[in-house]
N, C-alpha and C positions, 0 to 999 in steps of 0.2 A: 504494499500500500504506499502511496505517496504521502509522506508527512506534510501537514499544513506548514506554511511559512512560519517560522519562528525567529525571534530575535536571537542573534548570536550570543552565546553566554559570555564569550570573551569581551564583547563590546557593550553589553547591555547597561553595565554600571560604570564604565570607564569614561563616558561622557554624560552630560546632563540630558536626560530625556526632556524634550521640549513640552510635552504635555504635562508630565509630572511637575516640572519646573513652573509652568504657568499656573497650575493649581495651587502650588505652594505660595507663589507670589500673590495670587488672589487672596489666599487665606491670611497672608501677612498683612493685609489691610485691616483686619479685625483681631488678629492673634499676634503675640510677640514670638516671632521666629528669628532666631539669631544663629550665627556660626558658632559651633561649639568647639571648633578648633580652627587654625589657619587653613585656608584652602589654597593648594598649590596645584599647578599643572605638572605634567611629567617632566618638564624641563627645570622644575624647581622655582619657577616664577610664582610669587604669592599673588593670588587673585582676590583674596578677601581675608580680612583679619578676624581673629577670634573675637567673639562678643559683639560683632558688628551686625545690626539687623539686616535681613535680606531686603533687597529692593530691585527695582528694574535695572539698576546699574549692574547688579550681579548677573542678571540674564544676559546682558551685552558682553560681559567679560567671560562668560562661560561658553560663548558661541564657538562651536567647532573645536574646543579645547578638550584634550584628553587629560584626565585628572589623576593625581597620584592616589587619592582615595575616593571612593564613590561619594557623590555629593550627599546622598542620604545619610551617610555616617558623619558627616561634617555639620549637620544642621540639627537644631533642637527647638522644640516648641515649648517655650517657658510656661505658658499658660494653656497647655494642650490638654488633651483627653486624659481623664484620671480614673482610677478604679472607682472613686466615689460617683463619678458621672455614669459609669457603667451600672453601678448599683441602682441609681435613681432611674435609669432607663428601664431596668428590669421591673422595678416597682410600678412605673408609669404604664408599661405594657400589661402587667398583670392586672392592673386596676382598670384597664380599658374595657370596651364593649365589643371588641372584634372577635371573630372566630379563633384567631390565634390566642387571644387573651384567655378565652374559655378553656382552650386546650391545655395551656401551660400553667393555668392557675393552681391546680393541685401540687405543682412542684415549686411553688413560689419561694418557700423557705430555703430550700436547697439552692435554687438559682440565685437568690440574693446572697447567700453565704459565699458561693463560689465566684460570683461577679466581683465581689469586694476583693478577691484574692488573685484575680487574673493578672499575670505578669505582663506589663507593657514595655517592651523593648523600646529604646529611644527611636529607632527607625519606624517601628510600627506605630508608636504614638505620633510621630511626625506626620505620617501619611493619613492616619485616621483623623488627626486635627485638620489636615488639609481638606479631607473630604467633609468633615463636619461643617467647615466654614464655607466651602464653595460648591459642594456637591450633596445637598441635604438629603436628596432621595437615595443616593448611594450610602450615606451614613445611616439613615433609618433601615435600609435593607441589611446592613451589617449588624445592627442591633437586633433586628428581627431574627436573623440567622443565628446570632449568638444564643438568643433565648430558646428558639425552637430546637437547636441542635442539643443544648443542654437539657432540655426537657425530654427529648427522645432518649438520651443516655440515662437520664434519671428514672424514666419510666421502665427502662430495661434493667434497673437495679444496679447501675454503674456506681463505682466508688467515687469519693469526692475528686480525687485526681482525674479520674476519667471524665467526670462531668465538666471539670475545669477545662480540660484539654479540648473537649467537644465544643465548649462555648468559645474558646480561643480560636478554633478552627472556623466556626461560623463568623466570628468577628472579622477575621483576616482573609477569608477565602477570596474576596474580590478586590484586594489591594492592587492587583495587576491592572485593573481598569483605569487606574490613574495614569497609566503609561499609554493609553490608547486615545486617539483623537475622539473627543467627546461627541463629534458629529455622528459617529457610528453606533451610538446608543449604548445602553447598559445591559449587562448579562441577564438580568432578570426580566428584561423586556425582549429577549431574543425570539419570542414567538412572532414578532411583527417585522423583523429585520429582513432587508433584502440581502442577496448573497454577497454583494461588495462589502456591506457593513459586517456581515457574518464572517467573511474572510479575516477582517481586522479583529473581530471579537474573539475568535477562537484561540488566539494566543494568550489571552489574559490569565487563564489557570496556570499556564507554564510560567508566566512572569511572576505571578503570585508565589509559585513554588520556589523560583530562583531567589526571590526577595527573602523569603524566610530561611532558605538553606544557606545563602551566601552572606547575608547582611545581619542575621540574627543569631542567637545562641539557642533558638527553639529546637525541640527534638526533630530529627529527620523524618520520623513517622508522621509528625504534623505537617511539615512541608509537603511530603508526598501526598497526603490526604487532601490538602488544599489544591494541589494540582489535578486531583481527580474528581472534583465536585461536579463536573459536567460530563463525566464518563457514565455510560449506561452498560448494564450487564449483557445486553444483546449486541454490543458493538456499534450501536448508533450514536454514541457520544463523541465528545471532543475533549482535548486536542489529539488524543492517540488512538481513538476507536478501541479502547481496551475492552476485553470481555470479562465477565464476572470474577473468575479466579484470579485475574491480573489486578484487580482493584482491591485496595486495603479495606479492612473492616470500617475504619474511620472514614475513608473516602466514600464508601457506600452509604454511610450515615449522612455525610454532607451532601451527596447527590440527592438523597430523598428530601433533605432540608431545602435545597435550592429548588427542586421541582415543586414542592409543596407551596413555597413562598410565590413562585411564578404563577401558580393557579389563584392564590389568594389576592394577588395584585391584578388579576384580570377583571373582566366584566361581571363575573358571577362569583364573588368571594365567599364561597361556602366550603366548610370542611368536608361535607359530603362530596363535593366536586373534586377535592384533592384526593379523596379515597379512590374515585373513579379514575383519575389521571394516573395514579400510581399503579393501578391494577389492570388498565386496559390492554396493555401489551405484555404478555408473559415474558419474564426474564429481564425486563428493563431494570427493575429495582430490587433491592434486598428485602425479602419478605419479613425479615425480623423487624425491620423499621417500618415497613408498610403496615404490618400487624398493629404496631403501637398507635399509629394514626387511626386504623380501623377501629380499634378498641374505644377510641374517644367518640366515635359517631353515635353511640348509644345515648349520650347526653346532648346531642345537638339537634337542631331543627331538621326536619326531613328535607330532602333535595327539592329545590324549586326551579322550575323551567321558565323560559320566556316564550316558547312557542306552543301553538296548539297541536293537537294530535295529527291533523292533516299535514301540517308543515314538517312535523317530525317524520312522518311516513314518507313524504316526498324526498326529504334529505336522505333517508334511508335508502331509497331506490337509487338516488344519484350517487351515494357513497359506494354501493355495490358496483355500479357501472364504472366508477373511477378506479376501484381496485382491479376489475377485470381488464380495463384498458391498460393500466399500468403493468400488470402481469404479462399481458400479451405483447406489449411493446418491448419489454425487457427481454422475453424469449425470442422475439423477431430479430433483436439487435445482436444477441450473443453470437450467432454464426458469422456475422459480417464484421465484428469488431476487429480492427487492425492492430491496435496497440495494447500492450500488457496493461497500461493504466486504465484504459477504458474496460477491458475485460474484468479487471479488479473491481471497478466501479459498479459494473453490471452484476457481478457476483454478490457484492454487498447489497445491492438493491433487491436481488432475488431473495437473499437470505431475510432482509428486513421486511419485505412484503409478505413472506411466509409467516413471520411472527405477527404481522398485523392481521393477517387472515385468521391466525390462531386466536387472536384476541377478539376478532369479529365473531367467531364461532363460540368462544367461551362466554361471550356476553349474552347468547341466546338470541341474537338478532338474525333469525334465519330469513325472515321476510317482513316486508312492511305490513302485510295483513295480520301478522301475529302480535303486533304491538297494540296494546290496549291503552285506554286514557290513563289508567293508573301507572302505566309504565313510561309515560311520555317524558317526564323530567329526567329520569335516569337514562333513557335512550338518547335524549338530546345531549346530555353530558358526554355520553360515550361517542356519539357522533362527532362532537367538537374535538375531542381528543384524537380520533382517527383521522379526521381532516388535517388536524395539526401534524400528526405523524407523517402523512403524505408529504407535506411541505418540508418536514425535517429530513425525510429520506432523500428528497431532491437535493437538499444542501449537503447532506452527507455524501452523496454520490459525486457531486462536483468537487468536494474537498478531497475525496479518496482518489479521484482520477487526476486531479491537478490540472496543469496546462496541457490541453489537447490541441492537436493541429488538424487542418484539413477535414476530411470526411468524418473523423472520429469526433471532432468538435461539434459538427452538425448533428451527429448521432446522439451525443450527450444532450444537446439542446432539445432534440426530439423527445428523448426519455424524460427530461425534467418538465417539459411542457405537458407531457402526459400525466406526470405525477401531480401537477398543480392545476390542471385544466378545469376541474370541477371542484370549486371551493365551497365552504359552508354557506 
């Protein structure tokens, strides 16, 4: 499989990333961010003095300069994020009236205790502070992920250190987004991204992993899990399209956390919808963590839909047609594919469509006529997820195949058009 484009490890932190620096500078307008040591380039020229506040002048001096030490290790947020703020964030979320609040409330005491003890490395504190000041949605997502990941571990009977590490993983999993052009969107909104933005987005778990492994003293297991939070057990995730056995236990927890929050931030923020999303395709997510969310459904309101029975039945017919066309197109292209990358892309599509069809059968959606009024809300939720998976398969295929040329380029376009031709 062709790996997605990734920043070279040797160069990622030897120069100042323009997007991360811009975010830090924006944050410095409301936060006191200073140089914690003298900043030198590789030639030994001092670019910025210790204790000097960052400003636009620093941005100009860093332009195209290779640095003796990563910029992130040379800056400090004096009034940055603290463990007390994390504790207050847990309390605010627990006291809220959202589906997430109701789910995590039984674990409030343990979450509050561990939030107050989360170790904030200076690099992590700097980047979290930058997000808090200039990317409030990303900051809130980090807090939500911290609480949900901790609650999942607590519900599983995890020890205090295990809950704390899970919370730290949720808090730091998207730090790599700071290094991506904000025009390409955020990871928790990836359901609506076009492929160009998606190509930029897929590197962020890897960048998050490098940040933690190269610039902090956090455990290697934490860095690895953070790099896996968009992987899926059936190979449909990113950035490495790992299968279940290659994903660490903590990585599988963070994957469920990320997917659950993605649903809750959608147009129908219901815990029952989260349960549907996590179960609709067999093998995507670790059933240990899916089961913890399913257990919470007993205390939640029943699933509510937006469509009437006729609309649900009509979409069901269109979904069946979309699956059939996608499968037929894949089979037709396999004998004529010229390059190995396209063949790999087609094999991945065939595998994922098979998993999708398995989810289709497991849901009991054999025909539109079999759907009753009482089933409409759940069927609507399943349909939404299956349509989204078709879009995700299209992006996974392009990512797998990489840069194609000539006839194979046209064939990939034909396949992807078939996958997304009939939307919800």
